[in-house]
MMTF fields as JSON, N, C-alpha, C and O atoms, coordinates in Angstrom:
{
  "mmtfVersion": "1.0.0",
  "mmtfProducer": "UNKNOWN",
  "numBonds": 279,
  "numAtoms": 280,
  "numGroups": 70,
  "numChains": 1,
  "numModels": 1,
  "chainsPerModel": [1],
  "groupsPerChain": [70],
  "chainIdList": ["A"],
  "bondAtomList": [4, 2, 8, 6, 12, 10, 16, 14, 20, 18, 24, 22, 28, 26, 32, 30, 36, 34, 40, 38, 44, 42, 48, 46, 52, 50, 56, 54, 60, 58, 64, 62, 68, 66, 72, 70, 76, 74, 80, 78, 84, 82, 88, 86, 92, 90, 96, 94, 100, 98, 104, 102, 108, 106, 112, 110, 116, 114, 120, 118, 124, 122, 128, 126, 132, 130, 136, 134, 140, 138, 144, 142, 148, 146, 152, 150, 156, 154, 160, 158, 164, 162, 168, 166, 172, 170, 176, 174, 180, 178, 184, 182, 188, 186, 192, 190, 196, 194, 200, 198, 204, 202, 208, 206, 212, 210, 216, 214, 220, 218, 224, 222, 228, 226, 232, 230, 236, 234, 240, 238, 244, 242, 248, 246, 252, 250, 256, 254, 260, 258, 264, 262, 268, 266, 272, 270, 276, 274],
  "bondOrderList": [1, 1, 1, 1, 1, 1, 1, 1, 1, 1, 1, 1, 1, 1, 1, 1, 1, 1, 1, 1, 1, 1, 1, 1, 1, 1, 1, 1, 1, 1, 1, 1, 1, 1, 1, 1, 1, 1, 1, 1, 1, 1, 1, 1, 1, 1, 1, 1, 1, 1, 1, 1, 1, 1, 1, 1, 1, 1, 1, 1, 1, 1, 1, 1, 1, 1, 1, 1, 1],
  "groupList": [{"groupName": "MET", "atomNameList": ["N", "CA", "C", "O"], "elementList": ["N", "C", "C", "O"], "formalChargeList": [0, 0, 0, 0], "bondAtomList": [1, 0, 2, 1, 3, 2], "bondOrderList": [1, 1, 2], "singleLetterCode": "M", "chemCompType": "L-PEPTIDE LINKING"}, {"groupName": "VAL", "atomNameList": ["N", "CA", "C", "O"], "elementList": ["N", "C", "C", "O"], "formalChargeList": [0, 0, 0, 0], "bondAtomList": [1, 0, 2, 1, 3, 2], "bondOrderList": [1, 1, 2], "singleLetterCode": "V", "chemCompType": "L-PEPTIDE LINKING"}, {"groupName": "GLY", "atomNameList": ["N", "CA", "C", "O"], "elementList": ["N", "C", "C", "O"], "formalChargeList": [0, 0, 0, 0], "bondAtomList": [1, 0, 2, 1, 3, 2], "bondOrderList": [1, 1, 2], "singleLetterCode": "G", "chemCompType": "PEPTIDE LINKING"}, {"groupName": "PRO", "atomNameList": ["N", "CA", "C", "O"], "elementList": ["N", "C", "C", "O"], "formalChargeList": [0, 0, 0, 0], "bondAtomList": [1, 0, 2, 1, 3, 2], "bondOrderList": [1, 1, 2], "singleLetterCode": "P", "chemCompType": "L-PEPTIDE LINKING"}, {"groupName": "SER", "atomNameList": ["N", "CA", "C", "O"], "elementList": ["N", "C", "C", "O"], "formalChargeList": [0, 0, 0, 0], "bondAtomList": [1, 0, 2, 1, 3, 2], "bondOrderList": [1, 1, 2], "singleLetterCode": "S", "chemCompType": "L-PEPTIDE LINKING"}, {"groupName": "ARG", "atomNameList": ["N", "CA", "C", "O"], "elementList": ["N", "C", "C", "O"], "formalChargeList": [0, 0, 0, 0], "bondAtomList": [1, 0, 2, 1, 3, 2], "bondOrderList": [1, 1, 2], "singleLetterCode": "R", "chemCompType": "L-PEPTIDE LINKING"}, {"groupName": "GLU", "atomNameList": ["N", "CA", "C", "O"], "elementList": ["N", "C", "C", "O"], "formalChargeList": [0, 0, 0, 0], "bondAtomList": [1, 0, 2, 1, 3, 2], "bondOrderList": [1, 1, 2], "singleLetterCode": "E", "chemCompType": "L-PEPTIDE LINKING"}, {"groupName": "ASP", "atomNameList": ["N", "CA", "C", "O"], "elementList": ["N", "C", "C", "O"], "formalChargeList": [0, 0, 0, 0], "bondAtomList": [1, 0, 2, 1, 3, 2], "bondOrderList": [1, 1, 2], "singleLetterCode": "D", "chemCompType": "L-PEPTIDE LINKING"}, {"groupName": "LEU", "atomNameList": ["N", "CA", "C", "O"], "elementList": ["N", "C", "C", "O"], "formalChargeList": [0, 0, 0, 0], "bondAtomList": [1, 0, 2, 1, 3, 2], "bondOrderList": [1, 1, 2], "singleLetterCode": "L", "chemCompType": "L-PEPTIDE LINKING"}, {"groupName": "THR", "atomNameList": ["N", "CA", "C", "O"], "elementList": ["N", "C", "C", "O"], "formalChargeList": [0, 0, 0, 0], "bondAtomList": [1, 0, 2, 1, 3, 2], "bondOrderList": [1, 1, 2], "singleLetterCode": "T", "chemCompType": "L-PEPTIDE LINKING"}, {"groupName": "ALA", "atomNameList": ["N", "CA", "C", "O"], "elementList": ["N", "C", "C", "O"], "formalChargeList": [0, 0, 0, 0], "bondAtomList": [1, 0, 2, 1, 3, 2], "bondOrderList": [1, 1, 2], "singleLetterCode": "A", "chemCompType": "L-PEPTIDE LINKING"}, {"groupName": "ILE", "atomNameList": ["N", "CA", "C", "O"], "elementList": ["N", "C", "C", "O"], "formalChargeList": [0, 0, 0, 0], "bondAtomList": [1, 0, 2, 1, 3, 2], "bondOrderList": [1, 1, 2], "singleLetterCode": "I", "chemCompType": "L-PEPTIDE LINKING"}, {"groupName": "LYS", "atomNameList": ["N", "CA", "C", "O"], "elementList": ["N", "C", "C", "O"], "formalChargeList": [0, 0, 0, 0], "bondAtomList": [1, 0, 2, 1, 3, 2], "bondOrderList": [1, 1, 2], "singleLetterCode": "K", "chemCompType": "L-PEPTIDE LINKING"}, {"groupName": "PHE", "atomNameList": ["N", "CA", "C", "O"], "elementList": ["N", "C", "C", "O"], "formalChargeList": [0, 0, 0, 0], "bondAtomList": [1, 0, 2, 1, 3, 2], "bondOrderList": [1, 1, 2], "singleLetterCode": "F", "chemCompType": "L-PEPTIDE LINKING"}, {"groupName": "GLN", "atomNameList": ["N", "CA", "C", "O"], "elementList": ["N", "C", "C", "O"], "formalChargeList": [0, 0, 0, 0], "bondAtomList": [1, 0, 2, 1, 3, 2], "bondOrderList": [1, 1, 2], "singleLetterCode": "Q", "chemCompType": "L-PEPTIDE LINKING"}, {"groupName": "CYS", "atomNameList": ["N", "CA", "C", "O"], "elementList": ["N", "C", "C", "O"], "formalChargeList": [0, 0, 0, 0], "bondAtomList": [1, 0, 2, 1, 3, 2], "bondOrderList": [1, 1, 2], "singleLetterCode": "C", "chemCompType": "L-PEPTIDE LINKING"}, {"groupName": "TRP", "atomNameList": ["N", "CA", "C", "O"], "elementList": ["N", "C", "C", "O"], "formalChargeList": [0, 0, 0, 0], "bondAtomList": [1, 0, 2, 1, 3, 2], "bondOrderList": [1, 1, 2], "singleLetterCode": "W", "chemCompType": "L-PEPTIDE LINKING"}],
  "groupTypeList": [0, 1, 2, 3, 1, 4, 5, 6, 7, 5, 8, 9, 10, 4, 5, 5, 11, 12, 11, 2, 13, 1, 1, 8, 1, 2, 8, 4, 10, 2, 8, 11, 9, 8, 14, 2, 7, 10, 4, 8, 8, 10, 13, 10, 13, 10, 9, 15, 10, 2, 8, 1, 10, 2, 10, 11, 1, 1, 16, 8, 10, 13, 3, 14, 2, 8, 2, 13, 5, 5],
  "groupIdList": [1, 2, 3, 4, 5, 6, 7, 8, 9, 10, 11, 12, 13, 14, 15, 16, 17, 18, 19, 20, 21, 22, 23, 24, 25, 26, 27, 28, 29, 30, 31, 32, 33, 34, 35, 36, 37, 38, 39, 40, 41, 42, 43, 44, 45, 46, 47, 48, 49, 50, 51, 52, 53, 54, 55, 56, 57, 58, 59, 60, 61, 62, 63, 64, 65, 66, 67, 68, 69, 70],
  "secStructList": [7, 7, 7, 7, 7, 7, 2, 2, 2, 2, 2, 2, 2, 2, 2, 2, 2, 2, 2, 2, 2, 2, 2, 2, 2, 2, 2, 2, 2, 2, 2, 2, 2, 2, 2, 6, 6, 7, 7, 2, 2, 2, 2, 2, 2, 2, 2, 2, 2, 2, 2, 2, 2, 2, 2, 2, 2, 2, 2, 2, 2, 7, 6, 6, 7, 7, 7, 7, 7, 7],
  "xCoordList": [0.828, 0.0, 0.878, 2.024, 0.314, 1.013, 0.491, -0.718, 1.405, 1.022, 0.654, 0.723, 0.268, -0.075, 1.153, 2.29, 0.897, 1.972, 2.505, 1.739, 3.817, 4.414, 4.308, 4.114, 4.439, 4.376, 5.492, 5.282, 6.682, 7.825, 7.551, 7.858, 6.975, 6.655, 5.579, 5.635, 4.608, 3.539, 4.087, 3.707, 4.979, 5.577, 6.464, 6.482, 7.198, 8.054, 7.217, 7.545, 6.139, 5.272, 4.618, 4.526, 4.167, 3.54, 4.526, 4.179, 5.753, 6.791, 7.084, 7.213, 7.188, 7.477, 6.35, 6.605, 5.117, 3.971, 3.975, 3.743, 4.235, 4.247, 5.366, 5.146, 6.555, 7.679, 7.405, 7.689, 6.854, 6.52, 5.504, 5.612, 4.519, 3.517, 4.124, 3.813, 4.98, 5.637, 6.475, 6.431, 7.236, 8.071, 7.197, 7.526, 6.094, 5.189, 4.628, 4.589, 4.198, 3.657, 4.749, 4.509, 5.941, 7.044, 7.455, 7.619, 7.621, 8.006, 6.89, 7.153, 5.658, 4.534, 4.547, 4.33, 4.802, 4.87, 6.008, 5.848, 7.15, 8.283, 8.017, 8.363, 7.405, 7.134, 6.093, 6.15, 5.152, 4.157, 4.835, 4.466, 5.823, 6.523, 7.344, 7.492, 7.874, 8.642, 7.762, 8.237, 6.486, 5.578, 5.354, 5.001, 5.556, 5.38, 6.67, 6.753, 7.682, 8.982, 9.609, 10.085, 9.603, 10.192, 11.7, 12.217, 12.379, 13.829, 14.134, 13.241, 15.401, 15.825, 15.61, 15.272, 15.804, 15.574, 14.097, 13.772, 13.214, 11.782, 11.387, 10.549, 11.989, 11.737, 12.158, 11.421, 13.355, 13.853, 12.969, 12.663, 12.563, 11.702, 10.353, 9.852, 9.764, 8.463, 8.556, 7.641, 9.651, 9.831, 9.946, 9.328, 10.723, 10.861, 9.527, 9.16, 8.816, 7.505, 6.538, 5.733, 6.617, 5.779, 6.113, 5.218, 7.396, 7.793, 7.244, 6.786, 7.294, 6.74, 5.225, 4.671, 4.564, 3.114, 2.752, 1.784, 3.52, 3.272, 3.447, 2.667, 4.466, 4.68, 3.527, 3.115, 3.01, 1.87, 0.634, -0.099, 0.396, -0.764, -0.646, -1.628, 0.547, 0.744, 0.541, -0.065, 1.038, 0.877, -0.606, -1.028, -1.393, -2.824, -3.578, -4.527, -3.161, -3.858, -3.567, -4.402, -2.384, -1.995, -1.667, -0.507, -2.664, -2.443, -1.481, -1.01, -1.176, -0.243, 1.188, 2.081, 1.439, 2.787, 3.241, 2.582, 4.376, 4.9, 5.405, 5.393, 5.839, 6.291, 7.589, 7.85, 8.413, 9.681, 10.727, 11.699, 10.528, 11.479, 10.972, 9.786, 11.875, 11.479, 10.964, 10.589],
  "yCoordList": [-1.179, 0.0, 1.25, 1.241, 2.276, 3.554, 4.431, 4.547, 5.045, 5.918, 7.3, 7.572, 8.163, 9.532, 10.292, 9.975, 11.268, 12.091, 12.999, 13.641, 13.039, 13.877, 15.358, 15.709, 16.191, 17.644, 18.089, 18.943, 17.508, 17.859, 17.498, 18.281, 16.318, 15.914, 16.812, 17.152, 17.189, 18.066, 19.443, 20.012, 19.975, 21.281, 21.227, 22.166, 20.132, 19.98, 19.929, 20.588, 19.15, 19.054, 20.395, 20.794, 21.086, 22.395, 23.391, 24.158, 23.377, 24.289, 24.013, 24.944, 22.739, 22.381, 22.802, 23.276, 22.633, 23.036, 24.551, 25.031, 25.294, 26.757, 27.244, 28.112, 26.691, 27.09, 26.704, 27.477, 25.512, 25.073, 25.988, 26.281, 26.442, 27.338, 28.68, 29.227, 29.206, 30.489, 30.367, 31.245, 29.283, 29.07, 28.892, 29.409, 28.171, 27.965, 29.288, 29.517, 30.153, 31.455, 32.31, 32.973, 32.298, 33.091, 32.65, 33.477, 31.337, 30.84, 31.025, 31.26, 30.92, 31.138, 32.566, 32.785, 33.524, 34.917, 35.116, 35.821, 34.503, 34.618, 33.968, 34.526, 32.792, 32.093, 32.817, 32.776, 33.473, 34.246, 35.388, 35.689, 36.024, 37.107, 36.575, 37.261, 35.369, 34.801, 34.526, 34.583, 34.231, 34.008, 35.29, 35.242, 36.418, 37.7, 38.249, 39.444, 37.408, 37.81, 38.955, 39.933, 38.821, 39.853, 39.645, 38.569, 40.673, 40.586, 39.774, 39.46, 39.445, 38.689, 39.504, 38.95, 40.803, 41.671, 41.669, 41.616, 41.727, 41.69, 40.344, 40.285, 39.264, 37.932, 37.872, 37.364, 38.397, 38.377, 39.224, 38.819, 40.391, 41.263, 40.603, 40.634, 40.006, 39.357, 38.159, 37.91, 37.422, 36.28, 36.743, 36.157, 37.78, 38.323, 38.862, 38.641, 39.561, 40.083, 38.936, 39.018, 37.871, 36.698, 36.005, 35.521, 35.951, 35.356, 36.166, 35.605, 37.482, 38.343, 38.154, 38.051, 38.108, 37.904, 36.544, 36.433, 35.522, 34.196, 34.175, 33.539, 34.867, 34.937, 35.661, 35.283, 36.695, 37.423, 36.537, 36.538, 35.785, 34.889, 33.818, 33.515, 33.243, 32.241, 32.878, 32.271, 34.084, 34.782, 35.026, 34.911, 35.361, 35.582, 34.272, 34.22, 33.218, 31.936, 31.216, 30.461, 31.452, 30.81, 31.902, 32.295, 32.395, 33.541, 33.271, 34.219, 32.008, 31.736, 32.023, 31.902, 32.395, 32.758, 31.897, 30.926, 32.266, 31.524, 30.157, 29.234, 30.004, 28.711, 28.25, 27.048, 29.178, 28.796, 28.51, 27.798, 29.062, 28.84, 27.725, 27.394, 27.15, 26.07, 26.608, 25.836],
  "zCoordList": [0.0, 0.0, 0.0, 0.448, -0.499, -0.559, 0.563, 0.764, 1.288, 2.393, 1.891, 0.693, 2.799, 2.406, 1.906, 2.255, 1.106, 0.549, 1.655, 2.374, 1.774, 2.815, 2.436, 1.273, 3.429, 3.197, 2.259, 1.399, 2.427, 1.577, 0.113, -0.786, -0.127, -1.499, -2.103, -3.284, -1.292, -1.769, -2.137, -3.16, -1.302, -1.592, -2.829, -3.624, -2.994, -4.17, -5.444, -6.431, -5.424, -6.598, -6.903, -8.064, -5.873, -6.065, -6.655, -7.553, -6.15, -6.647, -8.116, -8.912, -8.477, -9.87, -10.808, -11.915, -10.369, -11.196, -11.399, -12.509, -10.342, -10.438, -11.356, -12.201, -11.192, -12.044, -13.492, -14.407, -13.701, -15.056, -15.716, -16.907, -14.955, -15.514, -15.895, -16.953, -15.045, -15.344, -16.612, -17.474, -16.728, -17.919, -19.159, -20.227, -19.027, -20.16, -20.673, -21.882, -19.773, -20.182, -20.819, -21.827, -20.239, -20.783, -22.176, -23.073, -22.357, -23.681, -24.702, -25.881, -24.252, -25.157, -25.702, -26.894, -24.829, -25.283, -26.274, -27.271, -26.009, -26.927, -28.27, -29.311, -28.256, -29.515, -30.359, -31.588, -29.711, -30.46, -31.21, -32.345, -30.586, -31.284, -32.453, -33.465, -32.327, -33.442, -34.66, -35.795, -34.431, -35.556, -36.348, -37.526, -35.714, -36.391, -36.964, -37.25, -37.14, -37.695, -36.903, -37.478, -35.599, -34.743, -34.624, -34.924, -34.191, -33.995, -32.735, -31.948, -32.567, -31.394, -30.118, -29.072, -30.209, -29.053, -28.651, -27.465, -29.637, -29.348, -28.747, -27.847, -29.244, -28.693, -27.224, -26.38, -26.926, -25.549, -24.633, -23.512, -25.109, -24.307, -24.049, -22.925, -25.083, -24.925, -23.987, -23.202, -24.065, -23.173, -21.727, -20.838, -21.487, -20.125, -19.613, -18.459, -20.469, -20.075, -19.789, -18.862, -20.579, -20.34, -19.035, -18.342, -18.69, -17.41, -16.239, -15.244, -16.369, -15.318, -15.231, -14.136, -16.378, -16.387, -15.792, -15.039, -16.123, -15.561, -14.055, -13.347, -13.556, -12.108, -11.421, -10.324, -12.066, -11.491, -11.458, -10.469, -12.52, -12.559, -11.475, -10.797, -11.307, -10.254, -8.886, -8.004, -8.705, -7.435, -7.129, -5.978, -8.154, -7.953, -7.744, -6.961, -8.437, -8.344, -7.027, -6.529, -6.47, -5.215, -4.201, -4.075, -3.48, -2.593, -1.439, -0.812, -1.139, -0.044, -0.434, 0.405, -1.664, -2.1, -3.255, -3.627, -3.814, -4.95, -4.542, -5.356, -3.333, -2.853, -3.472, -3.53, -3.938, -4.543, -3.465, -3.716, -2.269, -1.178, -0.284, -0.296, 0.488, 1.405, 2.701, 3.584]
}
């Protein structure tokens, strides 16, 4: 039988999901700019802006904090 999930495992999984979501939003913003034949600078700016937007969305969706720290 499998026992209950420990608090440490739950926090690790939550942290990975949050980081993955932030990266997904950031890369999505960058890839959208590449479809419009943007320059490398525009791609980098859009990716950074997407990462910030993703962090804000995670912060709003999980009011207890980003949970990146232990």
